[in-house]
Short mmCIF file of the C-alpha atoms (twelve columns), coordinates in Angstrom:
data_MODEL
# 
_entry.id   MODEL 
# 
loop_
_atom_site.group_PDB 
_atom_site.id 
_atom_site.type_symbol 
_atom_site.label_atom_id 
_atom_site.label_alt_id 
_atom_site.label_comp_id 
_atom_site.label_asym_id 
_atom_site.label_seq_id 
_atom_site.Cartn_x 
_atom_site.Cartn_y 
_atom_site.Cartn_z 
_atom_site.pdbx_PDB_model_num 
ATOM 1   C CA . UNK A 1   -205.777 69.310 69.703 1 
ATOM 2   C CA . UNK A 2   -202.324 67.682 69.910 1 
ATOM 3   C CA . UNK A 3   -200.349 67.875 66.690 1 
ATOM 4   C CA . UNK A 4   -197.986 65.119 65.532 1 
ATOM 5   C CA . UNK A 5   -196.014 64.148 62.457 1 
ATOM 6   C CA . UNK A 6   -194.940 60.828 60.953 1 
ATOM 7   C CA . UNK A 7   -194.082 58.939 57.778 1 
ATOM 8   C CA . UNK A 8   -196.894 56.716 56.536 1 
ATOM 9   C CA . UNK A 9   -197.904 54.460 53.666 1 
ATOM 10  C CA . UNK A 10  -201.532 54.672 52.551 1 
ATOM 11  C CA . UNK A 11  -203.386 51.359 52.806 1 
ATOM 12  C CA . UNK A 12  -206.899 52.347 51.720 1 
ATOM 13  C CA . UNK A 13  -209.309 55.245 51.472 1 
ATOM 14  C CA . UNK A 14  -213.073 55.723 51.831 1 
ATOM 15  C CA . UNK A 15  -215.284 58.591 50.739 1 
ATOM 16  C CA . UNK A 16  -216.682 60.795 53.467 1 
ATOM 17  C CA . UNK A 17  -219.341 63.350 52.603 1 
ATOM 18  C CA . UNK A 18  -219.005 65.273 49.364 1 
ATOM 19  C CA . UNK A 19  -215.334 66.235 49.436 1 
ATOM 20  C CA . UNK A 20  -213.528 64.382 52.240 1 
ATOM 21  C CA . UNK A 21  -211.920 60.978 52.606 1 
ATOM 22  C CA . UNK A 22  -211.093 58.658 55.472 1 
ATOM 23  C CA . UNK A 23  -207.513 57.529 54.950 1 
ATOM 24  C CA . UNK A 24  -206.112 54.406 56.614 1 
ATOM 25  C CA . UNK A 25  -202.328 54.503 56.885 1 
ATOM 26  C CA . UNK A 26  -199.558 52.404 58.387 1 
ATOM 27  C CA . UNK A 27  -197.062 54.770 59.952 1 
ATOM 28  C CA . UNK A 28  -193.443 54.430 60.912 1 
ATOM 29  C CA . UNK A 29  -193.844 55.369 64.589 1 
ATOM 30  C CA . UNK A 30  -197.559 55.530 65.451 1 
ATOM 31  C CA . UNK A 31  -198.849 52.230 64.119 1 
ATOM 32  C CA . UNK A 32  -202.021 52.234 62.061 1 
ATOM 33  C CA . UNK A 33  -203.737 55.586 61.695 1 
ATOM 34  C CA . UNK A 34  -207.272 56.364 60.504 1 
ATOM 35  C CA . UNK A 35  -207.665 60.022 59.694 1 
ATOM 36  C CA . UNK A 36  -209.941 62.415 57.843 1 
ATOM 37  C CA . UNK A 37  -208.414 64.232 54.874 1 
ATOM 38  C CA . UNK A 38  -210.671 67.213 54.325 1 
ATOM 39  C CA . UNK A 39  -211.382 68.477 50.823 1 
ATOM 40  C CA . UNK A 40  -209.081 65.997 49.076 1 
ATOM 41  C CA . UNK A 41  -211.721 65.041 46.516 1 
ATOM 42  C CA . UNK A 42  -211.902 68.575 45.199 1 
ATOM 43  C CA . UNK A 43  -209.849 69.313 42.086 1 
ATOM 44  C CA . UNK A 44  -208.134 72.163 43.908 1 
ATOM 45  C CA . UNK A 45  -206.907 69.946 46.736 1 
ATOM 46  C CA . UNK A 46  -203.223 70.470 47.477 1 
ATOM 47  C CA . UNK A 47  -202.474 66.984 48.750 1 
ATOM 48  C CA . UNK A 48  -205.229 64.662 47.513 1 
ATOM 49  C CA . UNK A 49  -202.929 62.790 45.117 1 
ATOM 50  C CA . UNK A 50  -200.408 62.254 47.926 1 
ATOM 51  C CA . UNK A 51  -202.965 60.291 49.956 1 
ATOM 52  C CA . UNK A 52  -203.824 57.538 47.494 1 
ATOM 53  C CA . UNK A 53  -203.162 53.817 48.140 1 
ATOM 54  C CA . UNK A 54  -199.509 52.700 47.804 1 
ATOM 55  C CA . UNK A 55  -198.197 56.252 48.318 1 
ATOM 56  C CA . UNK A 56  -195.696 57.073 51.076 1 
ATOM 57  C CA . UNK A 57  -195.992 60.518 52.632 1 
ATOM 58  C CA . UNK A 58  -194.741 62.713 55.431 1 
ATOM 59  C CA . UNK A 59  -198.009 63.606 57.156 1 
ATOM 60  C CA . UNK A 60  -198.893 66.074 59.872 1 
ATOM 61  C CA . UNK A 61  -202.052 65.323 61.817 1 
ATOM 62  C CA . UNK A 62  -204.245 66.688 64.570 1 
ATOM 63  C CA . UNK A 63  -205.234 64.049 67.126 1 
ATOM 64  C CA . UNK A 64  -209.005 63.696 67.319 1 
ATOM 65  C CA . UNK A 65  -211.387 61.807 69.584 1 
ATOM 66  C CA . UNK A 66  -212.264 59.077 67.108 1 
ATOM 67  C CA . UNK A 67  -210.473 59.995 63.876 1 
ATOM 68  C CA . UNK A 68  -207.407 62.169 63.467 1 
ATOM 69  C CA . UNK A 69  -207.321 64.971 60.895 1 
ATOM 70  C CA . UNK A 70  -204.669 65.304 58.191 1 
ATOM 71  C CA . UNK A 71  -203.266 68.807 58.220 1 
ATOM 72  C CA . UNK A 72  -200.383 68.447 55.751 1 
ATOM 73  C CA . UNK A 73  -198.997 65.751 53.449 1 
ATOM 74  C CA . UNK A 74  -195.723 65.794 51.550 1 
ATOM 75  C CA . UNK A 75  -194.868 63.001 49.130 1 
ATOM 76  C CA . UNK A 76  -191.886 60.811 50.042 1 
ATOM 77  C CA . UNK A 77  -192.359 58.051 47.463 1 
ATOM 78  C CA . UNK A 78  -194.829 58.056 44.591 1 
ATOM 79  C CA . UNK A 79  -195.180 54.335 43.949 1 
ATOM 80  C CA . UNK A 80  -198.838 54.538 42.984 1 
ATOM 81  C CA . UNK A 81  -198.476 55.489 39.311 1 
ATOM 82  C CA . UNK A 82  -195.895 52.799 38.530 1 
ATOM 83  C CA . UNK A 83  -197.858 50.116 40.379 1 
ATOM 84  C CA . UNK A 84  -201.318 50.898 39.028 1 
ATOM 85  C CA . UNK A 85  -199.949 50.985 35.481 1 
ATOM 86  C CA . UNK A 86  -199.270 47.230 35.592 1 
ATOM 87  C CA . UNK A 87  -202.078 44.795 36.427 1 
ATOM 88  C CA . UNK A 88  -199.820 42.194 38.040 1 
ATOM 89  C CA . UNK A 89  -198.159 44.793 40.244 1 
ATOM 90  C CA . UNK A 90  -201.486 46.413 41.121 1 
ATOM 91  C CA . UNK A 91  -203.150 43.181 42.245 1 
ATOM 92  C CA . UNK A 92  -200.060 42.144 44.211 1 
ATOM 93  C CA . UNK A 93  -199.900 45.527 45.936 1 
ATOM 94  C CA . UNK A 94  -203.605 45.309 46.749 1 
ATOM 95  C CA . UNK A 95  -203.032 42.036 48.600 1 
ATOM 96  C CA . UNK A 96  -200.048 43.547 50.417 1 
ATOM 97  C CA . UNK A 97  -201.917 46.542 51.794 1 
ATOM 98  C CA . UNK A 98  -204.941 44.401 52.718 1 
ATOM 99  C CA . UNK A 99  -202.638 42.016 54.594 1 
ATOM 100 C CA . UNK A 100 -200.853 44.878 56.346 1 
ATOM 101 C CA . UNK A 101 -204.221 46.326 57.328 1 
ATOM 102 C CA . UNK A 102 -205.324 43.042 58.901 1 
ATOM 103 C CA . UNK A 103 -201.985 42.212 60.539 1 
ATOM 104 C CA . UNK A 104 -201.859 45.604 62.251 1 
ATOM 105 C CA . UNK A 105 -205.463 45.593 63.483 1 
ATOM 106 C CA . UNK A 106 -204.506 46.680 66.971 1 
ATOM 107 C CA . UNK A 107 -201.051 48.148 66.482 1 
ATOM 108 C CA . UNK A 108 -198.379 48.527 63.846 1 
ATOM 109 C CA . UNK A 109 -194.653 48.330 64.188 1 
ATOM 110 C CA . UNK A 110 -191.554 49.637 62.497 1 
ATOM 111 C CA . UNK A 111 -190.695 46.266 60.936 1 
ATOM 112 C CA . UNK A 112 -194.105 45.917 59.322 1 
ATOM 113 C CA . UNK A 113 -193.892 49.470 57.990 1 
ATOM 114 C CA . UNK A 114 -190.413 49.019 56.512 1 
ATOM 115 C CA . UNK A 115 -191.341 45.634 55.052 1 
ATOM 116 C CA . UNK A 116 -194.396 47.015 53.255 1 
ATOM 117 C CA . UNK A 117 -192.611 50.089 51.921 1 
ATOM 118 C CA . UNK A 118 -189.755 47.928 50.655 1 
ATOM 119 C CA . UNK A 119 -192.131 45.536 48.901 1 
ATOM 120 C CA . UNK A 120 -194.043 48.376 47.228 1 
ATOM 121 C CA . UNK A 121 -190.759 49.940 46.113 1 
ATOM 122 C CA . UNK A 122 -189.670 46.634 44.585 1 
ATOM 123 C CA . UNK A 123 -192.986 46.291 42.753 1 
ATOM 124 C CA . UNK A 124 -192.786 49.801 41.356 1 
ATOM 125 C CA . UNK A 125 -189.261 49.131 40.041 1 
ATOM 126 C CA . UNK A 126 -190.195 45.718 38.577 1 
ATOM 127 C CA . UNK A 127 -187.212 44.174 40.353 1 
ATOM 128 C CA . UNK A 128 -188.788 40.704 40.378 1 
ATOM 129 C CA . UNK A 129 -191.944 39.037 39.139 1 
ATOM 130 C CA . UNK A 130 -194.884 40.560 40.997 1 
ATOM 131 C CA . UNK A 131 -196.076 37.180 42.298 1 
ATOM 132 C CA . UNK A 132 -192.653 36.453 43.810 1 
ATOM 133 C CA . UNK A 133 -192.505 39.846 45.504 1 
ATOM 134 C CA . UNK A 134 -195.995 39.284 46.888 1 
ATOM 135 C CA . UNK A 135 -195.272 35.789 48.223 1 
ATOM 136 C CA . UNK A 136 -192.024 36.957 49.805 1 
ATOM 137 C CA . UNK A 137 -193.831 39.854 51.476 1 
ATOM 138 C CA . UNK A 138 -196.580 37.598 52.834 1 
ATOM 139 C CA . UNK A 139 -194.118 35.100 54.336 1 
ATOM 140 C CA . UNK A 140 -191.990 37.827 55.883 1 
ATOM 141 C CA . UNK A 141 -194.893 39.856 57.269 1 
ATOM 142 C CA . UNK A 142 -196.350 36.739 58.897 1 
ATOM 143 C CA . UNK A 143 -192.925 35.957 60.363 1 
ATOM 144 C CA . UNK A 144 -192.692 39.441 61.863 1 
ATOM 145 C CA . UNK A 145 -196.158 38.908 63.337 1 
ATOM 146 C CA . UNK A 146 -194.968 35.704 65.036 1 
ATOM 147 C CA . UNK A 147 -196.086 33.062 62.523 1 
ATOM 148 C CA . UNK A 148 -192.794 32.173 60.859 1 
ATOM 149 C CA . UNK A 149 -193.182 28.958 58.819 1 
ATOM 150 C CA . UNK A 150 -190.576 26.206 58.905 1 
ATOM 151 C CA . UNK A 151 -189.293 24.894 55.590 1 
ATOM 152 C CA . UNK A 152 -186.403 22.815 56.927 1 
ATOM 153 C CA . UNK A 153 -186.764 21.402 60.468 1 
ATOM 154 C CA . UNK A 154 -189.984 19.699 61.541 1 
ATOM 155 C CA . UNK A 155 -192.390 22.358 62.819 1 
ATOM 156 C CA . UNK A 156 -193.629 19.924 65.513 1 
ATOM 157 C CA . UNK A 157 -190.556 18.097 66.774 1 
ATOM 158 C CA . UNK A 158 -187.637 20.152 65.496 1 
ATOM 159 C CA . UNK A 159 -186.110 17.117 63.779 1 
ATOM 160 C CA . UNK A 160 -183.779 18.346 61.009 1 
ATOM 161 C CA . UNK A 161 -185.033 17.995 57.447 1 
ATOM 162 C CA . UNK A 162 -185.446 17.696 54.636 1 
ATOM 163 C CA . UNK A 163 -189.161 16.899 55.066 1 
ATOM 164 C CA . UNK A 164 -191.763 16.863 52.310 1 
ATOM 165 C CA . UNK A 165 -195.065 16.924 54.213 1 
ATOM 166 C CA . UNK A 166 -196.415 20.450 54.668 1 
ATOM 167 C CA . UNK A 167 -199.256 21.174 57.093 1 
ATOM 168 C CA . UNK A 168 -200.518 24.746 57.250 1 
ATOM 169 C CA . UNK A 169 -202.130 24.253 60.657 1 
ATOM 170 C CA . UNK A 170 -198.891 22.921 62.180 1 
ATOM 171 C CA . UNK A 171 -196.661 25.715 60.923 1 
ATOM 172 C CA . UNK A 172 -194.725 24.245 58.019 1 
ATOM 173 C CA . UNK A 173 -192.999 21.034 57.045 1 
ATOM 174 C CA . UNK A 174 -193.300 18.096 59.426 1 
ATOM 175 C CA . UNK A 175 -191.550 14.739 59.775 1 
ATOM 176 C CA . UNK A 176 -193.280 11.653 58.419 1 
ATOM 177 C CA . UNK A 177 -193.753 10.321 61.960 1 
ATOM 178 C CA . UNK A 178 -196.069 13.204 62.899 1 
ATOM 179 C CA . UNK A 179 -197.557 14.040 59.498 1 
ATOM 180 C CA . UNK A 180 -201.363 13.632 59.454 1 
ATOM 181 C CA . UNK A 181 -202.768 11.122 56.943 1 
ATOM 182 C CA . UNK A 182 -203.177 12.733 53.543 1 
ATOM 183 C CA . UNK A 183 -200.890 15.665 54.308 1 
ATOM 184 C CA . UNK A 184 -199.810 17.343 51.048 1 
ATOM 185 C CA . UNK A 185 -196.289 16.622 49.871 1 
ATOM 186 C CA . UNK A 186 -194.033 19.250 48.354 1 
ATOM 187 C CA . UNK A 187 -191.109 18.565 46.056 1 
ATOM 188 C CA . UNK A 188 -187.639 19.858 46.834 1 
ATOM 189 C CA . UNK A 189 -187.905 22.667 44.279 1 
ATOM 190 C CA . UNK A 190 -191.051 24.099 45.872 1 
ATOM 191 C CA . UNK A 191 -189.632 23.921 49.384 1 
ATOM 192 C CA . UNK A 192 -186.450 25.542 48.100 1 
ATOM 193 C CA . UNK A 193 -188.414 28.401 46.555 1 
ATOM 194 C CA . UNK A 194 -190.483 28.949 49.705 1 
ATOM 195 C CA . UNK A 195 -187.323 29.073 51.780 1 
ATOM 196 C CA . UNK A 196 -185.709 31.489 49.331 1 
ATOM 197 C CA . UNK A 197 -188.711 33.816 49.438 1 
ATOM 198 C CA . UNK A 198 -188.628 33.848 53.217 1 
ATOM 199 C CA . UNK A 199 -184.900 34.544 53.456 1 
ATOM 200 C CA . UNK A 200 -184.564 36.887 50.476 1 
ATOM 201 C CA . UNK A 201 -182.489 34.574 48.288 1 
ATOM 202 C CA . UNK A 202 -183.582 36.243 45.051 1 
ATOM 203 C CA . UNK A 203 -181.137 34.402 42.809 1 
ATOM 204 C CA . UNK A 204 -182.901 31.152 43.693 1 
ATOM 205 C CA . UNK A 205 -186.384 32.676 43.600 1 
ATOM 206 C CA . UNK A 206 -185.958 34.341 40.205 1 
ATOM 207 C CA . UNK A 207 -184.700 31.123 38.613 1 
ATOM 208 C CA . UNK A 208 -187.662 29.000 39.736 1 
ATOM 209 C CA . UNK A 209 -189.917 27.494 37.064 1 
ATOM 210 C CA . UNK A 210 -193.558 28.463 36.628 1 
ATOM 211 C CA . UNK A 211 -194.872 25.152 37.975 1 
ATOM 212 C CA . UNK A 212 -192.799 25.585 41.125 1 
ATOM 213 C CA . UNK A 213 -193.919 29.208 41.492 1 
ATOM 214 C CA . UNK A 214 -197.552 28.170 41.155 1 
ATOM 215 C CA . UNK A 215 -197.286 25.487 43.830 1 
ATOM 216 C CA . UNK A 216 -195.441 27.879 46.108 1 
ATOM 217 C CA . UNK A 217 -198.084 30.575 45.681 1 
ATOM 218 C CA . UNK A 218 -200.834 28.146 46.634 1 
ATOM 219 C CA . UNK A 219 -199.006 27.228 49.832 1 
ATOM 220 C CA . UNK A 220 -198.361 30.877 50.718 1 
ATOM 221 C CA . UNK A 221 -201.993 31.842 50.119 1 
ATOM 222 C CA . UNK A 222 -203.292 29.015 52.301 1 
ATOM 223 C CA . UNK A 223 -200.782 29.714 55.063 1 
ATOM 224 C CA . UNK A 224 -201.553 33.440 55.067 1 
ATOM 225 C CA . UNK A 225 -205.318 33.122 55.187 1 
ATOM 226 C CA . UNK A 226 -205.192 30.435 57.876 1 
ATOM 227 C CA . UNK A 227 -203.199 32.634 60.228 1 
ATOM 228 C CA . UNK A 228 -205.170 35.777 59.443 1 
ATOM 229 C CA . UNK A 229 -208.316 33.731 60.149 1 
ATOM 230 C CA . UNK A 230 -210.091 35.414 57.273 1 
ATOM 231 C CA . UNK A 231 -210.145 35.484 53.500 1 
ATOM 232 C CA . UNK A 232 -208.135 38.079 51.621 1 
ATOM 233 C CA . UNK A 233 -210.639 39.500 49.146 1 
ATOM 234 C CA . UNK A 234 -207.990 40.947 46.844 1 
ATOM 235 C CA . UNK A 235 -206.126 37.626 46.554 1 
ATOM 236 C CA . UNK A 236 -208.575 36.171 44.020 1 
ATOM 237 C CA . UNK A 237 -207.677 38.936 41.561 1 
ATOM 238 C CA . UNK A 238 -203.910 38.361 41.653 1 
ATOM 239 C CA . UNK A 239 -202.360 37.868 38.243 1 
ATOM 240 C CA . UNK A 240 -200.565 34.500 38.316 1 
ATOM 241 C CA . UNK A 241 -199.707 34.492 34.620 1 
ATOM 242 C CA . UNK A 242 -196.091 33.588 33.680 1 
ATOM 243 C CA . UNK A 243 -193.609 36.447 33.759 1 
ATOM 244 C CA . UNK A 244 -192.867 36.814 30.055 1 
ATOM 245 C CA . UNK A 245 -189.799 38.944 30.731 1 
ATOM 246 C CA . UNK A 246 -187.975 35.939 32.192 1 
ATOM 247 C CA . UNK A 247 -186.545 33.242 29.877 1 
ATOM 248 C CA . UNK A 248 -188.434 29.960 30.145 1 
ATOM 249 C CA . UNK A 249 -186.449 27.272 31.944 1 
ATOM 250 C CA . UNK A 250 -186.725 23.515 31.297 1 
ATOM 251 C CA . UNK A 251 -188.579 23.153 34.605 1 
ATOM 252 C CA . UNK A 252 -191.455 25.253 33.250 1 
ATOM 253 C CA . UNK A 253 -192.562 22.510 30.904 1 
ATOM 254 C CA . UNK A 254 -192.929 19.753 33.494 1 
ATOM 255 C CA . UNK A 255 -196.393 18.328 34.048 1 
ATOM 256 C CA . UNK A 256 -195.816 16.009 36.954 1 
# 
């Protein structure tokens, strides 16, 4: 059987028999890989802990007819322990790997791999609020997949903004002239946060109030699930509680 090697991040695992697991991974060079890791559920397994969700490993595999077989696994980044130790980070990471799994149904890509690894690294280091890291990842991964939202120019006509009407089905903000009746309207703060999350403007994102973050998260969730054409099961468990490590800004107390 042909032997190959790659870097990969573990998306999910399933039990197989009494001691084995099926491991689904997104790799740097070979796209999405589904492989059997034999004996990893035994206590004496040499690399079972390296093939858990959110872990990044250097794996060596034998190419099989239906499923490949993991021969070796060396840890490159152990994000799992730091992420699973915090509920907000864990639920955000769960949505990330589920999204990556669905976006790479047929094939992967280096950009998707690097984007996911970078987001998991940021979560493990608590660089930003988990919900912000998640929303930024979702917007960027959809953009890489060809569904980049517009938060400035009209998604239909290209007319320069600012525009306040946002229509998920049309790809972002749209001018009043083409906005469907009843289209939701977003305030400037929410559009600014969405744009910052897409472009990586973390100074703007981190300073956003909780009300703005909440509205932004709702838009991102709707946009993501529309383009994936399916519900993200892990999204309903995401912790959207305020980040108590960040000082409360005056905008947090607004009610309308």
